[in-house]
N, C-alpha and C positions, 0 to 999 in steps of 0.2 A: 524568622525561624530560629528556635532555640536549639541548644546542643542536644537536648534529649531527643528531639525529632530527628536530628542528624544521626544520632546513635541508633535510633529505631530504623531509620532508612538504611543505614549501613548494614545492620543485622539482616534485614530483609534482602538487601543486595547480595550478601554472602550466601544466604539460603537459596535464592533464585539462581545464582551462578552454579551452585551444585546441581540443582534441579535441571537446568539447561544442559549441562554436561551429561547427566544421566539419560535425558531424553535422546540426545544424539547417539549415545552408546547403544541403547536398547532398540533403536530403530533397525528394522530388518533390512530396509533398502539403504543403499549408499554406504554400506558398512565399510567398504574398502577405503573410503576417504574420511573416516570418522575423526582421525587426528587433525586433519585440516579443518573440518567443521567445528571441532572443539576450539581450535585456535581462533577461527572467525567469530565464534560465539563469545568467547572470553574477551577478545579484543573489543568487540562491539559493545558488550554490556559495560565493560570497564570505562571505555572512552565516554560513553553516554552518561554514566553515573558521575564521572569526574566533571563533565560539563554541567550536570544538574547541580552539583555542589557550587560550581562557579556562579551559576545563575541565581540560586536561591540563598547561598551563604555569603557571597562576595559582591552582590549588588548588580550583577549583569542584567537582572530583570528590569532595572531602571532604564536601560538602553533598549531592551527588547520589547518592553511593554508587557502588561499582565491582563490583557482583555479577557482571557479565558480562565481566570481564577475562579469563576463561578462554578465550573465543573467540580473542582476540588472542594469548594465551600459547600456546595449542595450535597456532595457525597458525605462529607463530615456531618452535615445536618441530618441526613438519613440515618447514619450510624448512631448518632446520639438519640434520635427518636426511637430506633429499634431497641437500644439499650434501656431507654426509659420505660418502654412498654414490655421489656423482658421477652423479646421475640426469641423463640427457641430455634435450634438448628433445623428442626423438622418443619418449622413454619417459614424458614427463610426462602426456600425455593418458590413458594406461592407468593411471597412478598416481592421477590425479584421480578416476577412476571408482571408486576404493575408497571414496569418500564415500558411495556407495549401499549399502555393506555394513553401516554402523552406523546409529545412531539420532540424527538431527539432527546429522550430522557435516559438513554442507555448508559452514557458515561457516568451520570450521577449514581445510578444503581450499581454500576461496576465498582466505583470507588467505595461506595458504602459497603458493598459486599466484601471487598478487600479488607477494609478496616474491621468488619465484623469477624472475618475468618482469622485475621492475624492479631487483633487487638492492638494494632500499631497505628493509631489514627493521626499520623503526622503527614505533612505535605511531602517530605522526603521519602516516605513509604510509598506514596502514590507515584512519585517520580521514579523510584527504584523499579516498581512494577512496569512502568512505561519503558524504562531502559531494557528490561527483560523482554518485553514484547517486540521492541525494535530489533533486539539481537536475534530473536527467533526468526523474524522476518528476513534478516540477512542470510541465515542458514537455508531457509526455504527458497529464497531467490537463487542461491547457489545451486540448490537441488534442481530447480526448474531448468536452469541453464544447462546443468549436467545431463538431464534427461533429453533435452532437445538438441544440444550442440556438443562441442568438444570440451575436453578438460581445460584447454587453453581459455576458452570463453568463460567457462564456469568459474575458474580461478579468479579471473579479473572481475567478473560480476560480483563475486563474494567480497573481494577487498574493496571494490568501489562502493558497494552498498554499505560496507562497514565504515568507510572513511568519508563519504560524501557529506559535506557540511550541513546541508538542509535536512537530510535524513537524521543526522545527529541532533541537531537543534530541536526538531519537533519531537523526537523520541525522548529527549532529556527534560521536557516540560510536562506539566500536568494538564495535557490536552487530550482530546479523544483520537487524534490522528493515529497514534501507534496501534491501538486496539482495532480500529477500523481497517488500517492497512494490513494488519496481520490476518484478520478474518477474510479479507479479499484475497490475500496471498494463499491462504489455506485452500480456499475454493478454487483458485486458478491452478494450484499444484494438483488438486484432485482432478480437475478438468484435463490437464495435460496428461496425467496418468491414464485417464480414460481414452484419450486420443492415441497415445503411443502404445499402451499395453492392451487395449481392448476393454470390454465391459467388465466392471467390478462393482458388486453391490456395496462394498465398503466405501468406495470413492463416490458413488452416487449418493449414499446417505450423508457423507461428509459435505458434499455440495448442497444438499437440501438443508442440513443443519446450519451451514454458513448463511444461506439465504434467509433463514428464520432469525438467526442471532443478530445479523447486521441491521435488521429493520429498526430497532429502537435507537441505533446509533446514526445511521444514514439510510433512510428507507429506500431512496431511489437506487442505491447500490444493489439492493436485493433484486430489482428488475433486471439490471445489467448482468449480475451474476447468473440469474435464472436463464437469461438468453444464452450466455456462454455455455451453461450446462446443457441446455436443450440442443445447441449445435454440436456439442461434444458427443451427444448420444445419437442424434439423428444423422450426423455426417461422420460416421466412423471411418477408419482406414479402409481402403479398397480390399474387398474380399471378406470383410468381417460383418457385413450388414445382415446377412441371413442368420448368422449364428447368434446375434444379439437383439434382433428385433422383438422376439417374443418376451425376452427378459425385460427389455426396455419398456414395453407396453405394460407389463405387470408392475414394474416399479413406478411408472408414471401414474398408474391408477392409485397405488398406495399413497404416493406423494400428494395427488389431487385430493384424496379423502382427508389426509392429514391437514392440509391447508384449509379446506372447507370447514372441517369440524372444529379447528382450533380458534377460529375467529381472527387469525392473523391477516387474512385478505380483507376482512371488513375494516380492521384498524388501519391498514395501509390505504384503503380506499378513502377513508375519512381524511387522511393526511394529504392525499393528492387532490382533494376537491379544491377547485379554484386555481390549480396550477396550469396556466395556459400562457400564451404569448403575451397577453396583456399583463399578467402577473410578472412575467420575466422582464418586460419593459420597465415596470415599476421598480423591480428589484435592481436592475441595472442603474437606474437613475439614483436610487437611494445609496447604492454602493459608491457611485461616482461622487456624490455630493457630501456624503457623511464622513469622509476621511481625507487626510492630506495627500493620499496617493491615488485619488480617484481619477478616472479617465472618462470624460464625457464625450458622447458623439450624438449626432442628430438622426441617426438611422432608425427607421421605424420597423420593428420586428414583424409587424403585421402585414408588411408588403414583401413580395418575393425579393425585390432588389435590396431593400433595406435589411431583410433577414440575412441575405447572402453576405453583404458587406460587413454587417455587425458581427456575424459569426466568424468571418475571416479575420477581422481585427482581433476578436476575442481569442481565436485559436493562436494567432501569432504571439499574443501576450502570455497565454497559458504555457506555450512552449518555450518562449525566449525572454520574457520580461524578468527583471527591469532592463530597459534599453539604456544606452549611454546617456542620452539626453534627459532621461528620467532620473538618473543617479545624481546629476549635477545639482538639482534643486531639491533633492530628497532629504529625508531624515538620516540620523546616524544609523538607525536600524537598516535603512535601505542601502546605505553606503557599505555596511558590513557584508552585503551580499556580493560586492564587486569581484573579489578574487574567485569565488565559485563561478560567477557568471562568465568570466573570461574563459575559464576552462570548459564550461558547459556549451558556450557558443561554438567553440572548436569541436567538441565532441558531437554536437548535434549535426553539423554539416559533414564532418569527416567520417563519423561512425554511425550515427543513428539513421540518417536518411539512406545511405548505402546498405546498412544492415537490414532495415525494413524491406527494401527492394529485394535483397538476396533471399531473405526468409520467406517472403511472399511467393517468390518464384520456385524455391526449392524445398520449403518446409511448411507449406500452407496448412496441411492437415494438422500438424502438431501445434503450430503457433496460432491457430484460429481462435482459441479461447482468449489469448492475450490480446490479439488484434481487436476482437469484439469488445473486450473490457476497456482497453485504452481508447478505442474509438467512441464508445458510448459515453464514458466520463468526460472525454475531451469535448465532445459535442455539447453536453450539458453545461460545462464550465464556460465554453466559448460563447454560448447563447447568452448566459447571464453575466458575462464579464463586465466589470465596471470599476475594478480596483486592482492596482498593480500588486500591492502586498498580498491580497487574497489570491491572485493568480499564481504568485510565487509559492504560496502555501499549497494550493491545489496541485501544482506540478509535483510537489514532493509526494503526493499520494500516488502518482504514476511512475515515479522514478525507479522503483525496483524493476519494473518491466521495461521501461525505456532503456535502462542500462544494459539489459540483456541484448536488445537489438543493437545498441551502440557498440558493444563488445564484439558482436558478430561482424559488424561493419569493419571494426579495427582488425579483426583476424583476416578478413578477406583482403584488406589493404596490405597487410604484411605478406600474405600469400602472393599477391600480384607483384609486389616488389621483389620477393624472393625468386619468383619465376623469371622476372625480367633480368635479374642478375645472373641466374643460371644459364640464360640464353646468350650472354655475352661471352666471347672467346676467352677473355682473361678472368671471367668471374668464377665464383665458386658454385659448383653444381649442387651442393647440399642444401636441402630445404631447412627452414627454421626448425629447431628442435621443439617437439611437442605440438606441432601444428600439421594438419594435413588430413586428407580424406580417410587415410588408413589408421588415424590415431586411435589407440585402444581406449575405450571408455570404462572408467572404474566406478560404475554406478551400483 
């Protein structure tokens, strides 16, 4: 990468930093915590762009590998083709819709569209955009936690999402993860608003658009988002069902007509043809044998026992891989994950599991969209598991929401300790500052 591309990327980074701050300020919701959100955003985008420079300018890519450079290269090729044929700004929307005609073509057209709009066709420009998307995801993760839980939880979710190494690494590279995760997070934020605040046409339409836009990036995510949206509408808060049923049926009819007339369902159906357990078994075997971090097993997915065992092993890897014994004989890239994994293992058992249990018992209505989405993606990834490196990457797609539950578990842990101390004669009866059922929420 030459200095010109670095200069272009840095210019776009500065512009996107300003845009992100403006988006936070003009947002009507969560205005009371705008300063904190701006800090989260600026810290997130700056850290990610700094890592991008280290990766692409100082050779870290040699250690990380560059298997996904095809996304940036294909986007550059599209941009050059459009420039050669003098595609106008009025023709661009129809051109971008061609992304729906192929299989996972979305990121190619996204990068091409970025280069067309900015006329900055360098890899660092694509990296700067991904850093921006990753930083916006951090802000939305904070907001989801603030809507559902306390400020204590939201604050820690925001900074964990900002600083978690795997979220930084994937956002700093020219891969499709940042845009996919952001689309999913936007949809889940809208679903949470529907659950907590009641029916809103704006949030329903946001969910619908998210389902459509995610198809060329990761088509199966559209089905899971759709299920989360459906449950958010069909299972509202107690007492709100009668007031929203008519509106829901009207919107559902409009959404159905939109999908049927647009051809999106037909395209998605073509992409899902042949996707069955036999295909999953073949995919597992290819992933296990095609790379140095493959994990082979002899379980047959087409039998109940084999399906159960293979899925359980896959789920353990998606949640916790790499394991210590896998690090010993792994590559440098695998060894670099060790510091994060040590913390993640602690967080998983101390925070995540208790947090999920508490949220399911006390906040099931609000967290239902998150549970459905995490559960759906985890199941798909567990069934197709065959590679440790891929499982680590797939977990990063779930981390923004896993961290929410983990911080809930940590808060409950602190509350229990505080309560235990207050019950001791020599202890202090004061609860921890900023925690508790009566904590005011600044949303």
